C-alpha positions in Angstrom: 41.4 -172.7 -30.3 41.0 -173.0 -26.5 44.1 -174.5 -24.9 44.9 -175.7 -21.4 46.6 -172.4 -20.8 43.4 -170.5 -21.7 41.4 -172.7 -19.3 43.9 -172.1 -16.5 43.8 -168.3 -17.1 40.0 -168.5 -17.2 39.7 -170.3 -13.9 42.4 -168.1 -12.4 40.7 -164.8 -13.3 37.3 -166.2 -12.2 38.6 -167.3 -8.8 40.5 -164.1 -8.1 37.6 -161.8 -9.1 35.0 -164.0 -7.4 36.9 -163.9 -4.1 37.4 -160.1 -4.2 33.7 -159.2 -4.0 34.0 -159.7 -0.2 36.8 -157.1 -0.1 35.0 -154.6 -2.4 32.1 -154.1 0.0 34.5 -153.4 3.0 36.7 -151.1 1.0 33.9 -149.0 -0.4 32.2 -148.8 3.0 35.4 -147.7 4.7 36.9 -145.3 2.0 33.8 -144.1 0.2 34.1 -143.6 -3.5 37.7 -142.6 -3.2 38.6 -146.2 -2.4 37.6 -147.1 -5.9 40.2 -144.8 -7.3 42.9 -146.1 -5.0 42.5 -149.7 -6.2 43.8 -149.3 -9.8 46.4 -146.7 -8.8 48.0 -149.0 -6.2 47.7 -151.9 -8.6 49.5 -149.9 -11.3 52.3 -148.9 -9.0 52.8 -152.5 -7.8 52.9 -153.9 -11.3 55.3 -151.1 -12.5 57.6 -151.9 -9.6 57.3 -155.6 -10.3 58.2 -155.2 -14.0 61.3 -153.1 -13.1 62.5 -155.6 -10.5 62.0 -158.5 -12.9 63.9 -156.7 -15.7 60.8 -156.5 -18.0 61.0 -153.8 -20.6 57.8 -151.9 -21.0 57.1 -150.1 -24.2 54.3 -147.6 -23.7 52.8 -146.0 -26.8 49.3 -145.4 -28.1 48.5 -143.3 -25.1 45.2 -142.2 -26.5 43.8 -145.8 -26.8 45.2 -146.6 -23.4 43.3 -143.6 -21.9 40.1 -144.9 -23.6 40.7 -148.3 -22.1 41.3 -146.8 -18.7 38.1 -144.7 -19.0 35.9 -147.7 -19.9 37.4 -151.0 -18.5 38.7 -149.3 -15.4 36.9 -146.1 -14.5 33.3 -146.8 -15.7 33.4 -150.5 -14.7 34.9 -149.9 -11.2 32.7 -146.9 -10.4 29.6 -148.6 -11.7 29.9 -151.9 -9.8 31.8 -150.7 -6.7 29.5 -147.8 -6.0 26.3 -149.7 -6.8 27.0 -152.8 -4.7 26.2 -151.2 -1.4 23.0 -149.7 -2.9 21.5 -152.8 -4.5 23.4 -155.7 -2.9 25.7 -158.3 -4.4 22.9 -160.5 -5.8 21.5 -157.8 -8.1 25.0 -156.5 -9.0 26.0 -160.0 -10.0 23.0 -160.3 -12.3 24.0 -157.1 -14.0 27.6 -158.3 -14.2 26.4 -161.4 -16.0 25.1 -159.2 -18.8 28.6 -158.1 -19.8 29.1 -161.0 -22.3 25.9 -160.1 -24.0 26.8 -156.5 -24.3 30.3 -157.5 -25.5 28.8 -159.8 -28.1 26.7 -156.9 -29.6 29.7 -154.6 -29.7 32.0 -157.3 -31.1 29.5 -158.0 -33.9 29.1 -154.3 -34.7 32.8 -154.0 -35.0 33.1 -157.2 -37.0 35.5 -158.7 -34.4 33.6 -161.9 -33.6 31.0 -164.1 -35.1 28.9 -165.9 -32.6 27.2 -169.1 -33.6 23.7 -170.1 -32.6 25.2 -172.3 -29.9 27.1 -169.3 -28.6 23.9 -167.3 -28.3 22.2 -170.2 -26.4 25.2 -170.5 -24.1 25.2 -166.8 -23.2 21.5 -166.8 -22.5 21.8 -169.9 -20.3 24.7 -168.3 -18.5 22.6 -165.3 -17.5 19.7 -167.5 -16.6 22.0 -169.7 -14.5 23.3 -166.6 -12.6 19.7 -165.6 -11.8 19.0 -169.1 -10.5 22.1 -169.1 -8.4 21.8 -165.7 -6.8 18.1 -165.1 -7.1 16.5 -161.7 -7.4 15.9 -160.5 -3.8 12.7 -158.9 -2.7 13.8 -155.3 -2.3 12.1 -152.0 -2.3 12.3 -150.3 -5.6 13.2 -146.7 -4.6 15.4 -144.0 -6.0 18.5 -145.4 -4.4 17.9 -148.9 -5.9 17.2 -147.4 -9.4 20.4 -145.3 -9.2 22.4 -148.4 -8.2 21.0 -150.3 -11.2 21.9 -147.5 -13.5 25.5 -147.6 -12.1 25.8 -151.3 -12.7 24.5 -150.9 -16.3 27.1 -148.2 -16.9 29.7 -150.5 -15.5 28.6 -153.4 -17.7 28.7 -151.3 -20.8 32.1 -149.9 -19.9 33.6 -153.4 -19.3 32.2 -154.8 -22.5 33.3 -151.8 -24.6 36.8 -151.7 -23.1 37.4 -155.4 -23.8 36.4 -155.1 -27.4 38.3 -151.8 -27.8 41.5 -153.5 -26.5 41.0 -156.3 -29.0 40.5 -153.9 -31.9 43.0 -151.0 -31.1 45.6 -152.4 -28.7 46.4 -155.8 -30.2 50.1 -154.7 -30.7 50.4 -153.5 -27.1 51.6 -156.0 -24.4 49.4 -157.2 -21.6 51.5 -155.5 -19.0 51.4 -152.2 -20.8 47.7 -152.4 -21.3 47.1 -153.2 -17.7 49.5 -150.6 -16.2 48.5 -147.8 -18.6 44.8 -148.3 -18.2 45.1 -148.5 -14.4 46.9 -145.1 -14.2 44.6 -143.5 -16.7 41.4 -144.8 -15.1 42.6 -144.2 -11.5 43.5 -140.6 -12.2 40.0 -140.1 -13.8 38.4 -141.4 -10.6 40.3 -139.2 -8.2 37.5 -136.6 -7.9 35.5 -139.3 -6.1 37.5 -138.4 -3.0 35.8 -135.0 -3.1 32.4 -136.3 -4.2 32.2 -139.3 -1.8 34.9 -138.9 0.9 35.4 -141.3 3.8 33.1 -140.6 6.7 35.4 -142.2 9.4 38.9 -143.5 9.8 39.2 -147.0 8.2 40.1 -149.9 10.5 43.7 -151.3 9.9 42.3 -154.5 8.4 40.6 -152.5 5.6 44.0 -151.4 4.3 44.8 -155.1 4.0 41.6 -155.6 2.0 42.6 -152.7 -0.3 46.0 -154.2 -0.8 44.5 -157.6 -1.8 42.1 -155.8 -4.2 44.9 -153.7 -5.8 47.5 -156.4 -6.1 45.5 -159.6 -6.8 42.0 -158.5 -8.0 43.3 -155.6 -10.1 46.9 -156.2 -11.0 47.3 -160.0 -11.5 43.7 -160.5 -12.5 43.7 -157.9 -15.2 47.0 -159.1 -16.8 45.5 -162.5 -17.1 42.2 -161.1 -18.4 43.7 -158.9 -21.1 45.8 -162.0 -22.3 42.5 -163.9 -22.6 40.9 -161.0 -24.5 43.7 -161.0 -27.0 43.8 -164.7 -27.6 40.2 -166.0 -27.3 38.2 -162.8 -28.0 36.4 -160.3 -25.9 33.0 -162.1 -25.6 34.5 -165.4 -24.7 36.8 -163.7 -22.1 33.9 -161.8 -20.5 32.0 -165.0 -19.8 34.3 -165.3 -16.8 31.6 -163.2 -15.1 29.3 -166.3 -15.0 31.9 -168.2 -12.9 32.8 -165.1 -11.0 29.2 -164.8 -9.8 29.1 -168.4 -8.6 32.3 -168.1 -6.7 31.2 -164.7 -5.2 28.0 -166.2 -4.0 29.9 -169.0 -2.3 32.3 -166.5 -0.7 29.4 -164.3 0.4 27.6 -167.3 2.0 30.7 -168.2 3.9 31.9 -164.8 5.1 29.2 -162.1 4.7 
């Protein structure tokens, strides 16, 4: 049953993630691929410090499943969408992000985690169609760079959908804070080679460090704790539909600032 708390979390995650698209572009352009790895690592450190300061007791176990969650929901998703956005633009990236609930639905049904009604199918289809209407499909040249960017976003979408269902199936007994912090450190460490593959080409401007901090603390830390709580309580597919609202907010932010 969807409660007011769930609606508040849903709107909160959507607003936070929608607004962070603006910062993602600047961070990736300034830091290269390595900036993608910094985001979850900084977020993990901040959340760990916050838990200690608040007296929260963290119980980490199931390190294997946490590593899988970090590899999919963090590493694959972050690398896919963050690296692809400069290649294909926010509009196309947003369309691919809107497919995450569909992919999640397929995985959830295969694992017998969720049973989607006919109304649910229609709602998901309308959501994707609505995203396309909102952002449009820009007239771009279909070259090798564009195709590579699309491949990255598809990998990111599959990673996000798989990770959400994996958390529901294998980490139901693990707290939201532990899921978030553990997956951030695991995924961030896995992405560290990006500093070698795609290093920064120039010294970032001071304001970019502020953007990175916002991404790490709000978009990654706070946003994912709220998101994993939604996954556990309303299901992976329902939780991933935040991407529909994220896209609408991101478009508004982009129109105003980009």
